[in-house]
Backbone as CSV, one residue per row, in Angstrom:
resi,resn,N_x,N_y,N_z,CA_x,CA_y,CA_z,C_x,C_y,C_z
1,UNK,26.220,16.682,-11.823,25.762,15.368,-11.463,26.841,14.379,-11.827
2,UNK,27.145,13.469,-10.978,28.245,12.551,-11.236,27.736,11.164,-11.584
3,UNK,27.880,10.762,-12.840,27.547,9.424,-13.298,26.115,9.012,-13.065
4,UNK,25.788,7.806,-13.460,24.459,7.269,-13.256,23.427,7.860,-14.191
5,UNK,22.244,7.395,-14.055,21.135,7.854,-14.877,20.447,9.022,-14.185
6,UNK,20.514,10.232,-14.764,19.910,11.390,-14.109,18.390,11.284,-14.014
7,UNK,17.793,10.440,-14.829,16.338,10.288,-14.797,15.869,9.654,-13.484
8,UNK,16.754,8.926,-12.809,16.383,8.267,-11.563,16.258,9.227,-10.390
9,UNK,16.733,10.457,-10.557,16.525,11.457,-9.504,15.993,12.747,-10.095
10,UNK,15.189,12.632,-11.135,14.621,13.819,-11.776,13.098,13.681,-11.883
11,UNK,12.616,13.061,-12.958,11.177,12.892,-13.151,10.474,14.122,-13.680
12,UNK,11.233,15.182,-14.008,10.612,16.434,-14.455,9.775,16.256,-15.714
13,UNK,10.243,15.445,-16.656,9.494,15.262,-17.901,8.133,14.622,-17.626
14,UNK,8.068,13.755,-16.629,6.824,13.054,-16.281,5.807,13.983,-15.619
15,UNK,6.267,15.143,-15.202,5.393,16.111,-14.537,5.429,17.452,-15.267
16,UNK,5.606,17.383,-16.595,5.657,18.615,-17.379,4.952,18.485,-18.727
17,UNK,5.062,17.337,-19.369,4.522,17.143,-20.716,3.282,16.264,-20.719
18,UNK,2.433,16.480,-21.737,1.359,15.525,-22.000,1.986,14.354,-22.742
19,UNK,1.740,13.156,-22.278,2.259,11.947,-22.912,1.128,11.351,-23.738
20,UNK,1.141,11.661,-25.031,0.092,11.147,-25.911,0.693,10.200,-26.938
21,UNK,-0.104,9.213,-27.342,0.379,8.159,-28.224,-0.792,7.458,-28.888
22,UNK,-0.495,6.697,-29.923,-1.487,5.939,-30.681,-2.114,4.863,-29.791
23,UNK,-3.424,4.732,-29.876,-4.149,3.816,-28.994,-3.665,2.369,-29.110
24,UNK,-3.109,1.996,-30.254,-2.644,0.625,-30.452,-1.536,0.203,-29.498
25,UNK,-0.896,1.166,-28.858,0.177,0.805,-27.927,-0.332,0.063,-26.691
26,UNK,-1.623,0.132,-26.414,-2.144,-0.652,-25.281,-2.286,-2.117,-25.663
27,UNK,-2.176,-2.412,-26.959,-2.304,-3.794,-27.429,-1.035,-4.243,-28.151
28,UNK,0.073,-3.569,-27.895,1.333,-3.881,-28.570,2.194,-4.795,-27.719
29,UNK,3.420,-5.025,-28.189,4.370,-5.829,-27.417,4.671,-5.195,-26.062
30,UNK,4.644,-3.855,-26.012,4.944,-3.157,-24.760,3.724,-3.081,-23.856
31,UNK,2.545,-3.171,-24.421,1.278,-3.223,-23.701,1.161,-2.180,-22.587
32,UNK,1.072,-0.919,-22.985,0.818,0.148,-22.016,-0.495,-0.183,-21.306
33,UNK,-0.525,-0.176,-19.983,-1.757,-0.524,-19.259,-2.894,0.461,-19.589
34,UNK,-3.924,-0.043,-20.218,-5.037,0.798,-20.659,-5.696,1.551,-19.502
35,UNK,-5.739,0.951,-18.331,-6.360,1.582,-17.167,-5.639,2.868,-16.753
36,UNK,-4.393,3.042,-17.191,-3.623,4.233,-16.834,-3.663,5.294,-17.927
37,UNK,-4.557,5.116,-18.900,-4.654,6.062,-20.016,-6.029,6.710,-20.057
38,UNK,-6.107,7.781,-20.840,-7.395,8.416,-21.111,-7.421,8.816,-22.582
39,UNK,-8.599,8.747,-23.217,-8.673,9.111,-24.634,-8.550,10.627,-24.811
40,UNK,-7.845,11.035,-25.876,-7.789,12.462,-26.216,-8.300,12.710,-27.634
41,UNK,-8.453,11.650,-28.418,-9.096,11.716,-29.735,-9.514,10.293,-30.083
42,UNK,-10.063,10.101,-31.282,-10.502,8.751,-31.652,-9.343,7.779,-31.842
43,UNK,-8.123,8.285,-32.049,-6.992,7.389,-32.264,-5.819,7.622,-31.305
44,UNK,-5.966,8.572,-30.395,-4.864,8.913,-29.486,-5.306,8.771,-28.033
45,UNK,-4.360,8.309,-27.214,-4.538,8.234,-25.771,-3.468,9.091,-25.115
46,UNK,-3.683,9.413,-23.864,-2.659,10.088,-23.057,-2.550,9.337,-21.746
47,UNK,-1.355,9.364,-21.178,-1.209,8.811,-19.843,-2.041,9.673,-18.899
48,UNK,-2.830,9.027,-18.045,-3.649,9.773,-17.085,-2.761,10.699,-16.264
49,UNK,-3.279,11.888,-16.046,-2.571,12.881,-15.257,-1.744,13.837,-16.092
50,UNK,-1.467,13.484,-17.354,-0.621,14.359,-18.171,-1.411,15.303,-19.054
51,UNK,-2.706,15.129,-19.165,-3.532,15.967,-20.027,-4.297,16.994,-19.196
52,UNK,-3.553,17.753,-18.407,-4.155,18.791,-17.569,-3.148,19.918,-17.377
53,UNK,-3.579,21.065,-16.892,-2.658,22.212,-16.755,-1.442,21.941,-15.878
54,UNK,-1.584,21.181,-14.818,-0.455,20.823,-13.957,-0.173,19.346,-14.122
55,UNK,0.435,18.933,-15.241,0.556,17.505,-15.522,1.455,16.756,-14.546
56,UNK,1.092,15.518,-14.315,1.937,14.564,-13.582,1.432,13.187,-13.958
57,UNK,2.297,12.407,-14.573,1.917,11.073,-15.017,1.532,10.199,-13.827
58,UNK,0.468,9.464,-13.989,-0.018,8.571,-12.952,1.014,7.483,-12.623
59,UNK,1.899,7.173,-13.559,2.897,6.122,-13.341,4.166,6.623,-12.640
60,UNK,4.292,7.931,-12.452,5.480,8.477,-11.788,5.396,8.220,-10.285
61,UNK,6.419,7.568,-9.762,6.503,7.311,-8.324,7.630,8.146,-7.751
62,UNK,7.394,8.775,-6.618,8.399,9.604,-5.976,8.161,11.080,-6.253
63,UNK,9.082,11.896,-5.773,8.977,13.344,-5.925,9.952,13.840,-6.986
64,UNK,9.456,14.738,-7.838,10.311,15.324,-8.869,11.531,15.946,-8.212
65,UNK,12.690,15.646,-8.749,13.943,16.152,-8.204,14.512,15.284,-7.098
66,UNK,13.792,14.247,-6.720,14.254,13.313,-5.699,14.457,11.953,-6.329
67,UNK,14.231,10.924,-5.585,14.351,9.569,-6.099,13.021,9.192,-6.752
68,UNK,13.028,9.001,-8.074,11.808,8.706,-8.808,11.943,7.429,-9.612
69,UNK,10.805,6.881,-9.993,10.774,5.730,-10.879,9.447,5.709,-11.615
70,UNK,9.403,4.885,-12.647,8.186,4.703,-13.430,7.581,3.354,-13.063
71,UNK,6.333,3.375,-12.644,5.662,2.142,-12.228,5.442,1.181,-13.394
72,UNK,5.503,1.687,-14.631,5.275,0.830,-15.801,6.459,0.892,-16.768
73,UNK,7.657,1.054,-16.245,8.832,1.297,-17.079,8.939,0.331,-18.259
74,UNK,8.797,-0.935,-18.048,8.900,-1.911,-19.145,7.728,-1.813,-20.113
75,UNK,6.663,-1.137,-19.727,5.466,-1.020,-20.550,5.139,0.435,-20.877
76,UNK,6.126,1.317,-20.751,5.894,2.736,-21.001,5.637,2.980,-22.488
77,UNK,4.881,4.040,-22.813,4.555,4.334,-24.210,5.742,4.905,-24.980
78,UNK,5.591,4.952,-26.284,6.676,5.380,-27.169,7.228,6.769,-26.872
79,UNK,6.410,7.780,-26.508,7.020,9.076,-26.215,8.024,8.997,-25.058
80,UNK,7.771,8.139,-24.107,8.690,7.971,-22.980,9.928,7.187,-23.415
81,UNK,9.735,6.194,-24.255,10.862,5.409,-24.757,11.792,6.263,-25.612
82,UNK,11.207,7.199,-26.354,11.975,8.013,-27.295,12.522,9.301,-26.691
83,UNK,12.138,9.622,-25.466,12.522,10.899,-24.863,14.031,10.997,-24.683
84,UNK,14.593,12.124,-25.057,16.039,12.332,-25.002,16.448,13.188,-23.799
85,UNK,17.147,12.602,-22.863,17.835,13.401,-21.845,19.118,13.869,-22.527
86,UNK,19.839,14.751,-21.936,21.109,15.237,-22.489,20.947,15.906,-23.849
87,UNK,19.865,16.591,-24.064,19.685,17.392,-25.276,19.743,18.838,-24.794
88,UNK,20.925,19.473,-24.830,21.157,20.753,-24.160,20.064,21.810,-24.338
89,UNK,19.512,21.965,-25.519,18.464,22.963,-25.699,17.091,22.341,-25.796
90,UNK,16.982,21.074,-25.409,15.767,20.329,-25.670,14.751,20.262,-24.552
91,UNK,13.835,19.351,-24.764,12.684,19.199,-23.884,13.076,18.828,-22.454
92,UNK,14.083,17.995,-22.313,14.510,17.582,-20.969,14.863,18.808,-20.129
93,UNK,15.686,19.661,-20.661,16.112,20.834,-19.886,14.982,21.842,-19.688
94,UNK,14.019,21.918,-20.606,12.842,22.777,-20.375,12.043,22.253,-19.189
95,UNK,11.853,20.955,-19.136,11.112,20.354,-18.018,11.881,20.536,-16.710
96,UNK,13.183,20.331,-16.747,14.002,20.499,-15.537,13.925,21.940,-15.041
97,UNK,14.024,22.905,-15.950,13.960,24.322,-15.563,12.619,24.649,-14.917
98,UNK,11.541,24.080,-15.447,10.205,24.346,-14.897,10.085,23.855,-13.456
99,UNK,10.903,22.891,-13.084,10.879,22.351,-11.719,12.058,22.844,-10.887
100,UNK,12.760,23.844,-11.401,13.863,24.433,-10.652,15.110,23.563,-10.577
101,UNK,15.253,22.635,-11.507,16.417,21.751,-11.524,17.452,22.276,-12.510
102,UNK,18.734,22.077,-12.247,19.774,22.556,-13.163,19.750,21.769,-14.472
103,UNK,20.212,22.378,-15.546,20.221,21.672,-16.840,21.253,20.548,-16.863
104,UNK,20.981,19.569,-17.704,21.970,18.536,-17.991,22.802,19.067,-19.149
105,UNK,24.099,19.009,-19.020,24.956,19.619,-20.037,25.546,18.618,-21.013
106,UNK,25.771,17.386,-20.603,26.326,16.390,-21.502,26.044,14.989,-20.973
107,UNK,26.202,14.035,-21.850,26.004,12.640,-21.470,27.370,12.056,-21.134
108,UNK,27.643,11.760,-19.861,28.953,11.251,-19.480,29.258,9.892,-20.132
109,UNK,28.250,9.123,-20.508,28.473,7.833,-21.153,28.992,8.048,-22.565
110,UNK,28.457,9.058,-23.268,28.845,9.314,-24.656,30.118,10.136,-24.751
111,UNK,30.519,10.793,-23.690,31.692,11.683,-23.747,32.991,10.910,-23.800
């Protein structure tokens, strides 16, 4: 992949992991839209669509492996904010492999 943000043409993490977070994030500075969440415990929420066997976040727009975006990018929950692309043995490449996408090997910005 040559330059740019690989997340803009991937989206695999949004269609592979359960995105769960503390319920207070719907009332925080980032204000995750509560209507796009579902409760998973008394103190935890998940993004709708991610708490099922074939997860896909309700906020993911586009097709995995194509041109994708997050409908709530500025208001995304902490697991999405903290997610690491370019972690060679990490979660990003596990999600990419599950969708038949090649692994990311390095961060061209940091190299």
